[in-house]
N, C-alpha and C positions, 0 to 999 in steps of 0.2 A: 409494480415497482416503487411506486412511492409510498411516504407516509413512515419512513423509518428514520428513528433519530438517534443519535450516538452522542451520548454525551463523554467528555472528556475535560475533568476539570470542572471549571465553572462555565464552560463553553458546551452549547449542543450544536452539533454539526446535522443538518438537516441532508439527509440523504436520498431525499425523493424530487427534489428541485431539479436536479443536474447532476452529472457523473461528475466526481468530485475528483481532482488531481493532488496524489503526494507526491511533492519533488524529493529526490534522491540527492541525499548530500554526503558522500561517501569521504571522510576525515580517515583516509588510511593510503597508505603505499602500495595496497597491492590487489585493490578490488577489480573484479575481471575486467571492467569496461573502462573506469576513469581513475584506476589506483594511481596515486600521487599527484593528481592534478589538485586537489584540495587540502592536502595535506597542512598546508602553511594555513596558520589560524586566522591570518588576514583574507587570504583567497576565498577560504570555506565561507567565513561570515559574506563577504561582497556578494559570492555566489547563493546562497541564501536570498539575501534581501534581492537579488536580481530574480531567480526563479518565483516570489512572490508578485513581484514587480509584471512577471510576466503570466500570472495568473494561477499561482500556486494555491493550492486551499489547506494544504498541510506541507511542513518541511520536516524530512523524515532522516535524523541525523544519526550515523553509523560510525563505529570506532574500529570494527572489526570485519575482514572479509568472511563472507561466507560460501565464496565461491569454491565448486568443486574442487576438491583435495587440497583445500585450505586448513592451517592448523591454527587453534586458538590463541587468543591475545591475552596476555594476563590482565584480570581487572583494574588493576593499575594504571597500567600502561592505556586500556581502553577510555577509564574513565579520562586520562591526563589527555587524550586527543577532540573528546567530545565536550567536557564540560563547558571549557571557556565559550567554543562555538556556540552552544544552547544557550549561555547566560547572556551571551551577546543579540544573539537573536530573538530570545522571547521580550527584551526590552526595545527592539527596534523594529518589529514584524508584528502585525496584527492576526494571524492566523496561528493555529496551534503547529507548536514542536513537537516531534515525535524522534524517541529513543529507539534505536533499531539495535536492539541486546538481547542477548540470552541469558544476562546475568543479572541476577536480584540487586546486586551492592552496586553495580552499575545504576541499573533502573533507576533505584532509591536516592541515587546521588543527582542523576539527571532531573528527577521529578522536582528535586529539592532548588535546581538551578534555573526551571520554568519551564521545562516539558512538561505534557498534560498527556500525553499517549505514549504507551508501551509498546514497541513493535516486536514481538516475540516470535523467531523464528524455530523456536523449540517449543512453543505453546506451553509454556508454565512446567516445564521440565526440572528446572531450579525450584527447590521447594518452599523457598521464600519468596519467591517472582507474585504469587497470588497475596499474599498477606499486603505485599509491599503496593502493590496497585489498590487494593482495596483500602490502606490507609489513607493514599494519596486522592481517592477518588478518581483515579485515572482513568482514562478510554485504555483496553487493551486488544491486541490484534493478535488471534492465534492462530498460528501458520500450521499446515501439515508440511513434516519432511520426514524422508524414509532415512533413519539413522543420522549419523550428522555428517557435515561439511566434508570432513575426511574422506568417508567412506560411500557417501549416498548414491554416487553414480555408478559404484562398483555391481554392474547387472542387476538394478532393481528389479523387481518382480511383483507382480498384483494377479489376482483370480478376476476382479473386477476393480480399476483402479478409481471410477467415480463412486462406486457403492461403498469401499474400503476408505476413500477420503472422505466422505459422507460422514461415516459412521464414525472414524475417528475425531471429525471437529464437532460432531454432537457429542461425543461423548468428554471432551475437552471442555465445552461450553457447559455440561453439568458439572464437571468439578469444579470450575471456576466459579459458577453459582454457589455451590455448595460452601464453597471456602469464603463466602458472603460479598462476592463482586455483583454487583447489580447488572441484570441481564442486559440493560440500556447502554451500559458502557464497554460491552465486548463485540466486536467484531471478526471475520473470519477471512483466511486465506488457502486457497486450496496449494500454494507452493508452488507453482509452476519451475520447472527446473531442480527441484529440490526431490532429487530420489526420483525422477521420472526421465524415462526414455522418451524419444520424438512421438511415438504411438500413443504413449500415457498422458503426454501434454498435449497432444491434438485432441483427445477423447474428454480430458478434462475440459477443454475450453469450449468443447462441441455439447457439453451438456451443463455447462455451466447453469443455467437455469434450476438445474435440480438443486445444487446447493442453497439458492433461495429459500428453497424449503425448510430451512435452518432458522427462520426469522430472523436474521442478524444482518446488518451490513457486509457487503461481499466485497472484498479489496481483491486483486489480481494485479500482478506485477510482470507482464511481459515484456518488458523493456531491454529490448538488443539482446534478448536471453541466446540462447545457445541452439534451439529448437528452429529460431528464425536464420541464423547462419548457417543451417543444415540444409533449410529449404530454398534458401535463396543463395547459399555459398558463399557468404559476405563474411569479411570480419566485423566484431562488434563495431569501429567505427563508421561501417556503412548499413547500419539495420534501422536508421530512421522509418523509412519507407515501410519495412516488415513491420516495425512497433508499430506503425499507425494502423496498419491493416489489422492486427492481432487488437489493436486497443477499442477499433471501430466494431470489429465484432464482439468484445467485450461487453462494450455498452448498449449495442444491440442487443446483448441477450440477458441485459438487466444488472449488470456488475454497478454495484454504487459508488468505488473509487478505484481508481488505478494508479499506480505505482510507477513514475518514469523519469528518464533522466531529461528528456528534451520536453521541457515544460512550453514553451510557447507553440510550437507547431504542433503539440498534443490537445492543448484547450481550443487550438482552431479547429481541429480533426472533430473534438467532441463537439463544438458549437453546430455543426452542420448534423452531424449524427442524433445528438439527442434532440435536436427540433424534428426531425423526421421519425426517430422512435418512439417519441415522447406525446407526439401531435394527434388530436382526437381523431383514431382512426375508422369513427364512426360518423365521422363527418365529411361530407362530399361536397358541400355548397361551396359558393364563391365567397362567402360571408369572411370577412376579414383579410381576405386576398389581396394583393394588388401592392402598387408603390408605396401607398400610404399606409401599408398594414405596420403593426408593432413587431417587436424582435419575436421570435417564437420561442418557446422554452428551450433552456441551456444555453441563447445565443448572447445574454446580456452579461453583463458583469455583476449583477445583483449579491448580496453577502449571501453567503451560505451556511454561516452560522452564527447563532445568537450569544449572548451573557446570560 
């Protein structure tokens, strides 16, 4: 699981030390779970700072909802929502800022404002996206999505969802590298909930370890998703425990980064899961155990990135 470094601008994220947390900051009126809560600029900035205080390793700022059935937002409006928030956070928090966008023009402006990661749910479908990322030396998340947000949940079909998502991500990695983006600046995301049924999502989560074979950091975003609501018959506002269960599974299966709304409780969950999953499975002695032993891996607050 260990050893992967994700370079994002001038920062290098250690993806092997512990499971990293990407905190979600939706500056939108209509996101599926928290739409409207942080549309106010000052509220958004305060929430971003709060997430970092709670343990977020990355803050992911988005100005366009990509919930199922959503319509696209004009680039100018999207940029107007996110740029002041990114600029403020970049000067106030010590962690990387990510821009969640499908549009190269928005990504370029966000990177100039201080973001160092582009989280692209369309995996570089905009032909200008790869050049923008390359020129900025930014990190890039390539996510799988079947179709687009407007249509992705209309009877999605696969012969083998795990194999097809893996092949898609491998192909996008190759195209990104051919476009001149360095491999260690790339990260992959299977796109839980993006053009997948309940069965597709569960299959991808069950076989997450197969995506590790792509050799790049693996990001997973199960937070408050519909599959949790379906399994537990709960609305978005009551899916924290279900999210925690999904996150624990992802971390145990080797995911390097989880994208979540509720940073503090998830960091606590990961502190325990990482200590178990990353302990020395071959050591069964009492050495190092007991009340005076130091913290296990993933339970402390040591920095996960370096300049």
